[in-house]
KOLKESE-321552 format. One record per residue (C-alpha): x, y, z. Coordinates in steps of 0.2 Angstrom, whole numbers, plus 5000, padded with zeros to 4 digits. Layout:
BEGIN
<rec x="X" y="Y" z="Z"/>
...
This chain:
BEGIN
<rec x="5092" y="4963" z="4896"/>
<rec x="5079" y="4974" z="4887"/>
<rec x="5067" y="4988" z="4892"/>
<rec x="5052" y="4977" z="4890"/>
<rec x="5059" y="4964" z="4900"/>
<rec x="5062" y="4978" z="4915"/>
<rec x="5044" y="4985" z="4911"/>
<rec x="5034" y="4967" z="4913"/>
<rec x="5047" y="4964" z="4932"/>
<rec x="5039" y="4980" z="4938"/>
<rec x="5020" y="4977" z="4932"/>
<rec x="5021" y="4959" z="4940"/>
<rec x="5028" y="4967" z="4955"/>
<rec x="5017" y="4984" z="4956"/>
<rec x="4999" y="4972" z="4951"/>
<rec x="5004" y="4960" z="4967"/>
<rec x="5005" y="4974" z="4977"/>
<rec x="4987" y="4984" z="4972"/>
<rec x="4983" y="4967" z="4975"/>
<rec x="4985" y="4967" z="4993"/>
<rec x="4980" y="4984" z="4994"/>
<rec x="4964" y="4983" z="4987"/>
<rec x="4961" y="4968" z="5001"/>
<rec x="4970" y="4973" z="5015"/>
<rec x="4966" y="4993" z="5013"/>
<rec x="4948" y="5002" z="5017"/>
<rec x="4945" y="4997" z="5001"/>
<rec x="4942" y="4978" z="5010"/>
<rec x="4940" y="4971" z="4994"/>
<rec x="4931" y="4953" z="4990"/>
<rec x="4948" y="4942" z="4985"/>
<rec x="4939" y="4936" z="4969"/>
<rec x="4935" y="4954" z="4965"/>
<rec x="4952" y="4959" z="4968"/>
<rec x="4961" y="4946" z="4959"/>
<rec x="4948" y="4950" z="4940"/>
<rec x="4953" y="4968" z="4943"/>
<rec x="4971" y="4966" z="4945"/>
<rec x="4971" y="4951" z="4931"/>
<rec x="4963" y="4965" z="4919"/>
<rec x="4975" y="4978" z="4926"/>
<rec x="4990" y="4969" z="4922"/>
<rec x="4984" y="4966" z="4902"/>
<rec x="4980" y="4980" z="4898"/>
<rec x="4997" y="4984" z="4905"/>
<rec x="5007" y="4974" z="4895"/>
<rec x="4998" y="4979" z="4878"/>
<rec x="4986" y="4965" z="4876"/>
<rec x="4971" y="4965" z="4864"/>
<rec x="4954" y="4965" z="4874"/>
<rec x="4948" y="4950" z="4867"/>
<rec x="4964" y="4941" z="4873"/>
<rec x="4963" y="4949" z="4892"/>
<rec x="4945" y="4940" z="4894"/>
<rec x="4953" y="4923" z="4884"/>
<rec x="4965" y="4925" z="4897"/>
<rec x="4954" y="4925" z="4911"/>
<rec x="4942" y="4912" z="4905"/>
<rec x="4957" y="4900" z="4902"/>
<rec x="4967" y="4902" z="4918"/>
<rec x="4950" y="4903" z="4929"/>
<rec x="4943" y="4888" z="4920"/>
<rec x="4958" y="4877" z="4920"/>
<rec x="4961" y="4880" z="4938"/>
<rec x="4943" y="4873" z="4944"/>
<rec x="4944" y="4860" z="4933"/>
<rec x="4961" y="4854" z="4940"/>
<rec x="4956" y="4861" z="4959"/>
<rec x="4939" y="4866" z="4960"/>
<rec x="4929" y="4850" z="4957"/>
<rec x="4943" y="4838" z="4968"/>
<rec x="4937" y="4853" z="4980"/>
<rec x="4923" y="4849" z="4981"/>
<rec x="4924" y="4832" z="4981"/>
<rec x="4937" y="4833" z="4997"/>
<rec x="4922" y="4844" z="5006"/>
<rec x="4909" y="4829" z="5000"/>
<rec x="4919" y="4816" z="5008"/>
<rec x="4925" y="4826" z="5023"/>
<rec x="4909" y="4828" z="5027"/>
<rec x="4905" y="4808" z="5025"/>
<rec x="4919" y="4807" z="5038"/>
<rec x="4914" y="4819" z="5049"/>
<rec x="4896" y="4815" z="5050"/>
<rec x="4901" y="4794" z="5054"/>
<rec x="4912" y="4801" z="5069"/>
<rec x="4925" y="4794" z="5060"/>
<rec x="4940" y="4809" z="5060"/>
<rec x="4934" y="4811" z="5078"/>
<rec x="4939" y="4794" z="5081"/>
<rec x="4957" y="4796" z="5072"/>
<rec x="4960" y="4814" z="5083"/>
<rec x="4955" y="4805" z="5097"/>
<rec x="4967" y="4792" z="5094"/>
<rec x="4980" y="4804" z="5089"/>
<rec x="4978" y="4813" z="5106"/>
<rec x="4979" y="4798" z="5116"/>
<rec x="4994" y="4791" z="5109"/>
<rec x="5002" y="4809" z="5107"/>
<rec x="5006" y="4823" z="5120"/>
<rec x="5001" y="4838" z="5113"/>
<rec x="5022" y="4845" z="5112"/>
<rec x="5022" y="4827" z="5099"/>
<rec x="5006" y="4831" z="5090"/>
<rec x="5016" y="4842" z="5074"/>
<rec x="5026" y="4826" z="5072"/>
<rec x="5013" y="4814" z="5070"/>
<rec x="5004" y="4827" z="5059"/>
<rec x="5019" y="4828" z="5047"/>
<rec x="5022" y="4809" z="5047"/>
<rec x="5003" y="4808" z="5042"/>
<rec x="5006" y="4820" z="5028"/>
<rec x="5021" y="4814" z="5024"/>
<rec x="5014" y="4798" z="5020"/>
<rec x="4996" y="4806" z="5012"/>
<rec x="5008" y="4818" z="5002"/>
<rec x="5018" y="4805" z="4992"/>
<rec x="5005" y="4803" z="4978"/>
<rec x="4993" y="4817" z="4982"/>
<rec x="4996" y="4835" z="4974"/>
<rec x="4999" y="4849" z="4988"/>
<rec x="4979" y="4857" z="4984"/>
<rec x="4973" y="4837" z="4985"/>
<rec x="4984" y="4833" z="4999"/>
<rec x="4975" y="4847" z="5011"/>
<rec x="4958" y="4844" z="5005"/>
<rec x="4962" y="4826" z="5013"/>
<rec x="4970" y="4832" z="5028"/>
<rec x="4961" y="4847" z="5033"/>
<rec x="4947" y="4837" z="5043"/>
<rec x="4959" y="4828" z="5055"/>
<rec x="4969" y="4844" z="5056"/>
<rec x="4951" y="4854" z="5062"/>
<rec x="4948" y="4840" z="5073"/>
<rec x="4965" y="4836" z="5083"/>
<rec x="4965" y="4858" z="5083"/>
<rec x="4949" y="4857" z="5092"/>
<rec x="4951" y="4847" z="5104"/>
<rec x="4969" y="4854" z="5106"/>
<rec x="4959" y="4871" z="5108"/>
<rec x="4951" y="4867" z="5123"/>
<rec x="4964" y="4861" z="5132"/>
<rec x="4966" y="4875" z="5145"/>
<rec x="4986" y="4877" z="5144"/>
<rec x="4986" y="4878" z="5126"/>
<rec x="4990" y="4896" z="5119"/>
<rec x="4992" y="4903" z="5103"/>
<rec x="4981" y="4898" z="5087"/>
<rec x="4979" y="4877" z="5089"/>
<rec x="4974" y="4877" z="5070"/>
<rec x="4991" y="4886" z="5065"/>
<rec x="5000" y="4872" z="5077"/>
<rec x="4994" y="4858" z="5067"/>
<rec x="4992" y="4864" z="5055"/>
<rec x="5011" y="4871" z="5047"/>
<rec x="5018" y="4851" z="5048"/>
<rec x="5006" y="4846" z="5035"/>
<rec x="5007" y="4861" z="5025"/>
<rec x="5026" y="4859" z="5026"/>
<rec x="5024" y="4839" z="5024"/>
<rec x="5015" y="4843" z="5008"/>
<rec x="5026" y="4855" z="5000"/>
<rec x="5043" y="4845" z="5002"/>
<rec x="5034" y="4829" z="4994"/>
<rec x="5025" y="4839" z="4978"/>
<rec x="5042" y="4850" z="4977"/>
<rec x="5054" y="4836" z="4979"/>
<rec x="5049" y="4821" z="4977"/>
<rec x="5043" y="4810" z="4959"/>
<rec x="5028" y="4806" z="4952"/>
<rec x="5023" y="4824" z="4957"/>
<rec x="5023" y="4832" z="4941"/>
<rec x="5036" y="4844" z="4945"/>
<rec x="5051" y="4832" z="4949"/>
<rec x="5045" y="4822" z="4935"/>
<rec x="5046" y="4837" z="4922"/>
<rec x="5063" y="4841" z="4928"/>
<rec x="5069" y="4822" z="4927"/>
<rec x="5061" y="4821" z="4908"/>
<rec x="5068" y="4837" z="4904"/>
<rec x="5086" y="4835" z="4910"/>
<rec x="5085" y="4815" z="4904"/>
<rec x="5091" y="4808" z="4922"/>
<rec x="5084" y="4795" z="4932"/>
<rec x="5067" y="4792" z="4943"/>
<rec x="5077" y="4783" z="4957"/>
<rec x="5090" y="4792" z="4962"/>
<rec x="5081" y="4809" z="4961"/>
<rec x="5067" y="4801" z="4972"/>
<rec x="5079" y="4795" z="4984"/>
<rec x="5088" y="4813" z="4984"/>
<rec x="5071" y="4818" z="4987"/>
<rec x="5065" y="4808" z="5001"/>
<rec x="5082" y="4814" z="5011"/>
<rec x="5081" y="4833" z="5006"/>
<rec x="5063" y="4831" z="5012"/>
<rec x="5064" y="4825" z="5030"/>
<rec x="5075" y="4841" z="5037"/>
<rec x="5063" y="4853" z="5026"/>
<rec x="5048" y="4845" z="5035"/>
<rec x="5056" y="4847" z="5053"/>
<rec x="5060" y="4863" z="5050"/>
<rec x="5047" y="4872" z="5039"/>
<rec x="5033" y="4861" z="5050"/>
<rec x="5035" y="4855" z="5069"/>
<rec x="5048" y="4868" z="5073"/>
<rec x="5044" y="4882" z="5065"/>
<rec x="5024" y="4878" z="5070"/>
<rec x="5029" y="4877" z="5087"/>
<rec x="5037" y="4895" z="5087"/>
<rec x="5024" y="4904" z="5075"/>
<rec x="5007" y="4896" z="5082"/>
<rec x="5010" y="4906" z="5101"/>
<rec x="5012" y="4922" z="5092"/>
<rec x="4995" y="4918" z="5079"/>
<rec x="4977" y="4921" z="5085"/>
<rec x="4969" y="4912" z="5067"/>
<rec x="4953" y="4902" z="5069"/>
<rec x="4943" y="4895" z="5052"/>
<rec x="4927" y="4901" z="5049"/>
<rec x="4914" y="4892" z="5061"/>
<rec x="4905" y="4883" z="5045"/>
<rec x="4919" y="4875" z="5038"/>
<rec x="4923" y="4872" z="5059"/>
<rec x="4906" y="4863" z="5062"/>
<rec x="4906" y="4855" z="5044"/>
<rec x="4922" y="4846" z="5045"/>
<rec x="4922" y="4840" z="5065"/>
<rec x="4904" y="4838" z="5070"/>
<rec x="4900" y="4821" z="5070"/>
<rec x="4882" y="4815" z="5071"/>
<rec x="4877" y="4808" z="5088"/>
<rec x="4875" y="4792" z="5085"/>
<rec x="4875" y="4774" z="5097"/>
<rec x="4892" y="4765" z="5098"/>
<rec x="4882" y="4751" z="5088"/>
<rec x="4881" y="4764" z="5073"/>
<rec x="4897" y="4769" z="5072"/>
<rec x="4907" y="4760" z="5058"/>
<rec x="4922" y="4755" z="5063"/>
<rec x="4938" y="4766" z="5060"/>
<rec x="4948" y="4754" z="5050"/>
<rec x="4933" y="4754" z="5036"/>
<rec x="4934" y="4774" z="5039"/>
<rec x="4954" y="4777" z="5036"/>
<rec x="4951" y="4765" z="5021"/>
<rec x="4938" y="4778" z="5016"/>
<rec x="4950" y="4793" z="5019"/>
<rec x="4965" y="4786" z="5011"/>
<rec x="4956" y="4778" z="4997"/>
<rec x="4962" y="4793" z="4986"/>
<rec x="4978" y="4794" z="4993"/>
<rec x="4979" y="4772" z="4987"/>
<rec x="4975" y="4776" z="4972"/>
<rec x="4985" y="4789" z="4966"/>
<rec x="5000" y="4782" z="4974"/>
<rec x="4995" y="4763" z="4961"/>
<rec x="4997" y="4774" z="4949"/>
<rec x="5013" y="4783" z="4953"/>
<rec x="5021" y="4764" z="4957"/>
<rec x="5016" y="4757" z="4939"/>
<rec x="5023" y="4774" z="4932"/>
<rec x="5037" y="4768" z="4938"/>
<rec x="5038" y="4749" z="4934"/>
<rec x="5028" y="4747" z="4920"/>
<rec x="5032" y="4751" z="4901"/>
<rec x="5019" y="4768" z="4892"/>
<rec x="5011" y="4757" z="4882"/>
<rec x="5006" y="4745" z="4896"/>
<rec x="4986" y="4742" z="4898"/>
<rec x="4988" y="4742" z="4917"/>
<rec x="4998" y="4758" z="4916"/>
<rec x="4981" y="4764" z="4906"/>
<rec x="4970" y="4758" z="4920"/>
<rec x="4981" y="4764" z="4933"/>
<rec x="4982" y="4783" z="4927"/>
<rec x="4965" y="4783" z="4925"/>
<rec x="4960" y="4778" z="4943"/>
<rec x="4976" y="4789" z="4949"/>
<rec x="4968" y="4805" z="4942"/>
<rec x="4964" y="4814" z="4956"/>
<rec x="4948" y="4820" z="4950"/>
<rec x="4943" y="4801" z="4946"/>
<rec x="4954" y="4795" z="4963"/>
<rec x="4943" y="4807" z="4976"/>
<rec x="4926" y="4804" z="4965"/>
<rec x="4929" y="4784" z="4971"/>
<rec x="4934" y="4789" z="4987"/>
<rec x="4918" y="4796" z="4991"/>
<rec x="4907" y="4786" z="4983"/>
<rec x="4917" y="4771" z="4993"/>
<rec x="4911" y="4780" z="5010"/>
<rec x="4894" y="4784" z="5003"/>
<rec x="4892" y="4766" z="5004"/>
<rec x="4903" y="4760" z="5016"/>
<rec x="4897" y="4774" z="5029"/>
<rec x="4882" y="4779" z="5024"/>
<rec x="4872" y="4765" z="5015"/>
<rec x="4880" y="4750" z="5024"/>
<rec x="4873" y="4758" z="5039"/>
<rec x="4855" y="4760" z="5035"/>
<rec x="4859" y="4780" z="5030"/>
<rec x="4842" y="4791" z="5024"/>
<rec x="4848" y="4794" z="5005"/>
<rec x="4841" y="4810" z="5005"/>
<rec x="4848" y="4817" z="5020"/>
<rec x="4865" y="4812" z="5013"/>
<rec x="4860" y="4822" z="4999"/>
<rec x="4855" y="4836" z="5007"/>
<rec x="4873" y="4834" z="5020"/>
<rec x="4882" y="4834" z="5003"/>
<rec x="4875" y="4848" z="4997"/>
<rec x="4877" y="4858" z="5012"/>
<rec x="4896" y="4852" z="5011"/>
<rec x="4897" y="4864" z="4996"/>
<rec x="4893" y="4881" z="5003"/>
<rec x="4906" y="4884" z="5015"/>
<rec x="4920" y="4881" z="5001"/>
<rec x="4910" y="4889" z="4987"/>
<rec x="4919" y="4904" z="4992"/>
<rec x="4938" y="4896" z="4992"/>
<rec x="4933" y="4889" z="4975"/>
<rec x="4933" y="4904" z="4967"/>
<rec x="4945" y="4914" z="4975"/>
<rec x="4957" y="4899" z="4969"/>
<rec x="4949" y="4901" z="4952"/>
<rec x="4952" y="4921" z="4950"/>
<rec x="4970" y="4916" z="4958"/>
<rec x="4972" y="4903" z="4943"/>
<rec x="4965" y="4921" z="4934"/>
<rec x="4980" y="4929" z="4939"/>
<rec x="4991" y="4917" z="4936"/>
<rec x="4990" y="4913" z="4918"/>
<rec x="4988" y="4933" z="4913"/>
<rec x="5005" y="4935" z="4922"/>
<rec x="5011" y="4921" z="4910"/>
<rec x="5005" y="4923" z="4896"/>
<rec x="5011" y="4940" z="4898"/>
<rec x="5029" y="4935" z="4896"/>
<rec x="5032" y="4939" z="4913"/>
<rec x="5042" y="4922" z="4913"/>
<rec x="5054" y="4925" z="4898"/>
<rec x="5060" y="4943" z="4908"/>
<rec x="5064" y="4931" z="4923"/>
<rec x="5075" y="4922" z="4912"/>
<rec x="5084" y="4937" z="4903"/>
<rec x="5088" y="4943" z="4919"/>
<rec x="5095" y="4928" z="4927"/>
<rec x="5107" y="4927" z="4912"/>
<rec x="5116" y="4941" z="4918"/>
<rec x="5124" y="4933" z="4932"/>
<rec x="5136" y="4919" z="4934"/>
<rec x="5131" y="4906" z="4947"/>
<rec x="5134" y="4887" z="4950"/>
<rec x="5122" y="4875" z="4939"/>
<rec x="5115" y="4868" z="4954"/>
<rec x="5110" y="4887" z="4962"/>
<rec x="5106" y="4895" z="4944"/>
<rec x="5092" y="4879" z="4942"/>
<rec x="5085" y="4886" z="4960"/>
<rec x="5085" y="4903" z="4955"/>
<rec x="5075" y="4903" z="4941"/>
<rec x="5065" y="4890" z="4948"/>
<rec x="5061" y="4900" z="4961"/>
<rec x="5060" y="4919" z="4951"/>
<rec x="5050" y="4910" z="4939"/>
<rec x="5038" y="4904" z="4951"/>
<rec x="5035" y="4918" z="4962"/>
<rec x="5032" y="4932" z="4947"/>
<rec x="5020" y="4919" z="4938"/>
<rec x="5011" y="4910" z="4949"/>
<rec x="5014" y="4894" z="4943"/>
<rec x="5028" y="4881" z="4950"/>
<rec x="5026" y="4870" z="4933"/>
<rec x="5031" y="4886" z="4926"/>
<rec x="5044" y="4887" z="4938"/>
<rec x="5052" y="4870" z="4935"/>
<rec x="5048" y="4869" z="4915"/>
<rec x="5056" y="4888" z="4912"/>
<rec x="5072" y="4880" z="4922"/>
<rec x="5075" y="4863" z="4916"/>
<rec x="5073" y="4871" z="4899"/>
<rec x="5086" y="4883" z="4902"/>
<rec x="5099" y="4870" z="4907"/>
<rec x="5094" y="4855" z="4898"/>
<rec x="5110" y="4861" z="4885"/>
<rec x="5121" y="4863" z="4901"/>
<rec x="5114" y="4847" z="4910"/>
<rec x="5118" y="4836" z="4893"/>
<rec x="5136" y="4845" z="4891"/>
<rec x="5144" y="4843" z="4907"/>
<rec x="5148" y="4827" z="4914"/>
<rec x="5153" y="4834" z="4929"/>
<rec x="5137" y="4836" z="4935"/>
<rec x="5124" y="4828" z="4946"/>
<rec x="5108" y="4829" z="4936"/>
<rec x="5097" y="4820" z="4949"/>
<rec x="5102" y="4834" z="4960"/>
<rec x="5099" y="4847" z="4945"/>
<rec x="5083" y="4840" z="4946"/>
<rec x="5082" y="4842" z="4966"/>
<rec x="5086" y="4859" z="4965"/>
<rec x="5075" y="4865" z="4952"/>
<rec x="5060" y="4857" z="4961"/>
<rec x="5066" y="4864" z="4976"/>
<rec x="5068" y="4883" z="4970"/>
<rec x="5049" y="4882" z="4962"/>
<rec x="5043" y="4880" z="4980"/>
<rec x="5051" y="4896" z="4986"/>
<rec x="5038" y="4912" z="4992"/>
<rec x="5021" y="4903" z="4987"/>
<rec x="5013" y="4920" z="4988"/>
<rec x="4996" y="4929" z="4980"/>
<rec x="4997" y="4924" z="4962"/>
<rec x="4997" y="4904" z="4967"/>
<rec x="4980" y="4895" z="4971"/>
<rec x="4989" y="4884" z="4987"/>
<rec x="4991" y="4903" z="4995"/>
<rec x="4971" y="4906" z="4991"/>
<rec x="4967" y="4890" z="4997"/>
<rec x="4976" y="4891" z="5012"/>
<rec x="4972" y="4906" z="5019"/>
<rec x="4952" y="4906" z="5015"/>
<rec x="4953" y="4888" z="5023"/>
<rec x="4961" y="4891" z="5038"/>
<rec x="4953" y="4910" z="5041"/>
<rec x="4969" y="4919" z="5039"/>
<rec x="4973" y="4938" z="5036"/>
<rec x="4983" y="4945" z="5022"/>
<rec x="4993" y="4961" z="5026"/>
<rec x="5007" y="4972" z="5015"/>
<rec x="5021" y="4963" z="5023"/>
<rec x="5018" y="4946" z="5036"/>
<rec x="4998" y="4945" z="5038"/>
<rec x="4995" y="4927" z="5044"/>
<rec x="4996" y="4917" z="5029"/>
<rec x="5011" y="4926" z="5024"/>
<rec x="5018" y="4919" z="5042"/>
<rec x="5013" y="4902" z="5037"/>
<rec x="5010" y="4896" z="5020"/>
<rec x="5022" y="4909" z="5010"/>
<rec x="5036" y="4907" z="5025"/>
<rec x="5034" y="4885" z="5028"/>
<rec x="5038" y="4883" z="5007"/>
<rec x="5053" y="4898" z="5009"/>
<rec x="5060" y="4887" z="5021"/>
<rec x="5056" y="4871" z="5014"/>
<rec x="5065" y="4878" z="4998"/>
<rec x="5079" y="4885" z="5007"/>
<rec x="5082" y="4869" z="5016"/>
<rec x="5080" y="4860" z="5002"/>
<rec x="5095" y="4868" z="4992"/>
<rec x="5106" y="4866" z="5008"/>
<rec x="5103" y="4848" z="5007"/>
<rec x="5106" y="4847" z="4987"/>
<rec x="5124" y="4858" z="4992"/>
<rec x="5129" y="4845" z="5003"/>
<rec x="5124" y="4831" z="4994"/>
<rec x="5132" y="4839" z="4980"/>
<rec x="5150" y="4839" z="4989"/>
<rec x="5147" y="4822" z="4998"/>
<rec x="5144" y="4811" z="4984"/>
<rec x="5156" y="4812" z="4968"/>
<rec x="5149" y="4809" z="4951"/>
<rec x="5154" y="4793" z="4943"/>
């Protein structure tokens, strides 16, 4: 390691500490302003030119808004339509009717597991928020329930979505590792599913039951009302729950079709091109919103002007969330452009670890330091690719899975997903263990560690042929 590497690592660490201090100290700076201020500080501290700093800020925020912001906005619209039509309430009532209080987290884990197969973490959370809020709002009305119902219901969803996102193809992280290491999708997917099950259980239902009585988290009332309060409608006007479920899951179905087509069809296939377009998160969410408008509003004789006003209002509660996520994207880009990832790679080269553990460690350190799981996976897979090609005893699907698990560890203030969870649930942020840290950061760390343990168990039990 060089002096420059040490300086970059210290800069990354100090920047996160300053960010937290600006938000939680007496200054109480808005997270967006704090993220931009700290991002500028990182740029100057690492010797960037002023023009380059501005360019990286804009690119980071713009890339995140393009990839996540529009999808969140469409998800808010879809959630509003489902809530106003009474669909979310019907689904929540069905879950509460068929599951005891103790079984609700397990039911939510199953739903999130299915939704999470094709969907990115942020997209899946957007789709699940209306259901999380509806179930939790009804659950908190039970006098016997203690603590935060929103954490109790939400943590299993966060755990399942994170596990699927980091461990199972066709998510981009595992696919990137598979392509770089030149291994197969099938075995990696099988190992990923098997590793995800205990990770979801420990990081989701069990941890959620442990932590929720110790928290009082409750989302902002405007966001809560948007996703849970249905219009007063007669039973004759209420659409069938089947149509509503189809509207809610249509984006996931389109993404799943794309995932299957990607694995089953050759790259030049016209059908694959169509599936790829329809399964793009932005296009899939847009089609889901349009289908919901037609099936749940137009088909019932709904008022077009009233619908337009409702959709416009649906964006107001999430405007702050989108901008804060954009700020997180700018911070992430600044750390990446400052070459913090290179310093992490140089650090790991100083130690000798078994390949499966080394892949996990490199992906973990890159993800934590840069705020990008993708950077963690690309960096770790690229660094270990020569070793993967030279060592026939190495189980490459397990190496790809190990790298994916490492990229999930300790999602924090430089990750867009952290801010999405924090702002959506109205959580606090503290120097050590604020509510957001106790949920998404700890949950993803549990998932990552359990995933690594499963990788090592599989490696000991399954010989390489």
